[in-house]
C-alpha positions in Angstrom: -29.8 -35.1 12.7 -30.2 -32.6 9.7 -27.8 -35.0 7.8 -29.9 -38.1 8.8 -33.0 -36.1 7.6 -31.3 -35.2 4.3 -30.1 -38.6 4.1 -33.7 -39.8 4.2 -34.9 -37.0 1.8 -32.3 -38.3 -0.6 -33.4 -41.5 -0.7 -37.4 -40.5 -0.8 -38.3 -41.3 2.9 -40.2 -38.8 4.9 -41.4 -39.0 8.5 -44.1 -37.5 10.4 -45.2 -37.6 13.8 -49.2 -38.2 14.1 -50.8 -38.8 17.8 -47.5 -39.5 19.4 -46.3 -42.0 16.7 -43.7 -41.9 13.8 -45.1 -42.4 10.6 -42.8 -43.0 8.0 -43.8 -42.5 4.0 -41.9 -43.3 0.8 -41.8 -42.2 -2.4 -40.8 -46.2 -3.3 -42.6 -49.2 -2.5 -39.9 -50.7 -0.5 -37.4 -48.7 1.9 -33.9 -49.7 2.2 -34.0 -52.0 5.2 -30.8 -50.6 6.3 -31.8 -47.1 6.6 -35.4 -48.4 8.0 -33.4 -50.2 10.5 -31.7 -46.6 11.6 -35.1 -45.0 12.0 -36.0 -48.0 14.0 -33.0 -47.3 16.3 -33.4 -43.5 16.5 -37.2 -43.7 16.6 -37.6 -41.6 20.1 -34.7 -39.4 19.0 -36.7 -38.7 15.9 -40.0 -38.3 17.5 -38.8 -36.0 20.2 -37.0 -33.9 17.7 -39.6 -33.6 15.4 -42.3 -32.6 18.2 -39.6 -30.0 19.4 -39.5 -28.4 16.0 -43.1 -28.5 15.3 -43.5 -26.9 18.8 -41.1 -24.1 17.7 -42.6 -23.7 14.5 -46.1 -23.3 15.5 -45.3 -20.9 18.3 -43.3 -18.5 15.9 -46.0 -18.6 13.1 -49.1 -16.2 13.7 -51.2 -15.4 10.9 -53.2 -11.8 10.8 -56.3 -11.9 8.6 -56.0 -8.8 6.2 -59.4 -7.6 6.2 -61.1 -6.8 3.2 -61.7 -3.5 1.7 -65.3 -2.1 1.8 -66.9 -2.6 -1.6 -66.5 0.5 -3.9 -66.8 1.8 -7.6 -63.1 3.1 -7.2 -60.4 3.3 -4.6 -57.8 5.7 -3.6 -54.1 5.1 -4.9 -51.2 4.2 -2.4 -48.3 6.4 -2.6 -46.2 4.0 -4.6 -49.1 3.7 -7.3 -49.1 7.5 -7.4 -45.6 7.7 -8.1 -46.0 5.3 -10.8 -49.0 6.9 -12.3 -47.0 10.5 -12.4 -43.9 8.5 -14.0 -46.1 7.1 -16.6 -47.5 10.3 -17.9 -44.0 11.9 -19.1 -43.6 11.8 -22.7 -42.9 8.4 -24.1 -44.3 6.8 -20.7 -42.1 4.2 -19.3 -42.5 0.4 -20.0 -40.1 -0.8 -17.0 -42.8 -2.3 -14.9 -44.4 -3.9 -17.8 -43.1 -7.5 -18.5 -44.4 -8.7 -21.8 -43.7 -12.2 -22.8 -44.6 -15.0 -25.1 -45.0 -18.5 -24.7 -44.5 -20.8 -27.9 -47.3 -23.9 -27.2 -46.4 -27.2 -29.3 -49.0 -30.4 -29.3 -52.5 -30.8 -29.2 -54.4 -28.2 -26.9 -57.9 -27.8 -25.7 -58.3 -24.4 -26.4 -61.7 -24.1 -24.4 -60.1 -25.6 -21.2 -57.3 -22.8 -21.8 -59.6 -20.2 -22.1 -61.7 -21.2 -19.0 -58.8 -21.3 -17.0 -57.3 -17.9 -18.0 -60.8 -16.6 -17.4 -60.8 -18.2 -14.1 -57.7 -16.6 -13.2 -58.9 -13.4 -14.1 -62.2 -13.8 -12.1 -60.3 -14.7 -9.0 -57.4 -12.2 -9.0 -58.6 -8.4 -9.0 -55.3 -7.4 -9.7 -55.0 -8.5 -13.5 -58.5 -6.6 -13.8 -57.3 -3.6 -11.9 -56.7 -0.1 -14.1 -56.0 3.5 -13.0 -57.6 6.4 -14.4 -59.1 9.8 -13.5 -62.5 9.9 -12.1 -64.8 12.8 -13.0 -63.3 15.5 -10.6 -59.8 14.3 -11.8 -58.6 12.5 -9.2 -56.5 9.2 -10.3 -58.0 6.1 -8.7 -57.7 2.6 -9.3 -60.9 1.0 -10.9 -61.5 -3.2 -10.7 -63.0 -4.1 -14.0 -65.4 -6.8 -14.0 -64.2 -9.9 -16.3 -66.9 -8.6 -19.1 -65.6 -5.2 -18.7 -62.0 -6.5 -19.4 -63.2 -7.9 -22.8 -60.2 -10.8 -22.6 -60.3 -12.7 -26.0 -57.8 -15.6 -26.2 -56.1 -14.7 -29.7 -55.3 -18.5 -31.4 -53.5 -18.7 -34.5 -52.3 -21.7 -36.1 -49.3 -21.6 -38.5 -48.9 -25.5 -38.9 -50.0 -25.3 -42.2 -48.0 -22.0 -43.2 -44.8 -22.4 -45.4 -42.9 -21.0 -43.0 -44.5 -22.1 -39.4 -41.7 -20.6 -37.4 
């Protein structure tokens, strides 16, 4: 049965059971007639296979919602975060966990939309705004900055009219 589904996928044909009926979806408007005939011949077998797989998947997957932490000014470090903090304090500090990169963009872009997309991502993901520093008592804690406190600025430099744009 797996090889049959692979054959369907290779031809851009996908199957789904809705309300006990087999639904056929295709990337192209027309489905190869021989393939469609094979689906019709194997219809009952396909439906029972998909329903069985769906039942197995639905019984195996359980979701447990992770509770939100209480809102606080700062949060304690985990043991792993504390180890990284200590390693970063040695002379020279390790940059092993920093992954700087550069992306060259070509073409015309709407910088206002790019800026908004990055700001929206920063707003949504606290980890991108999290810093580790000592509090007044000297304990190292994690602090989640606001987007405004982060001070993100999109640095745009246009080198197209430069003598050496590369």
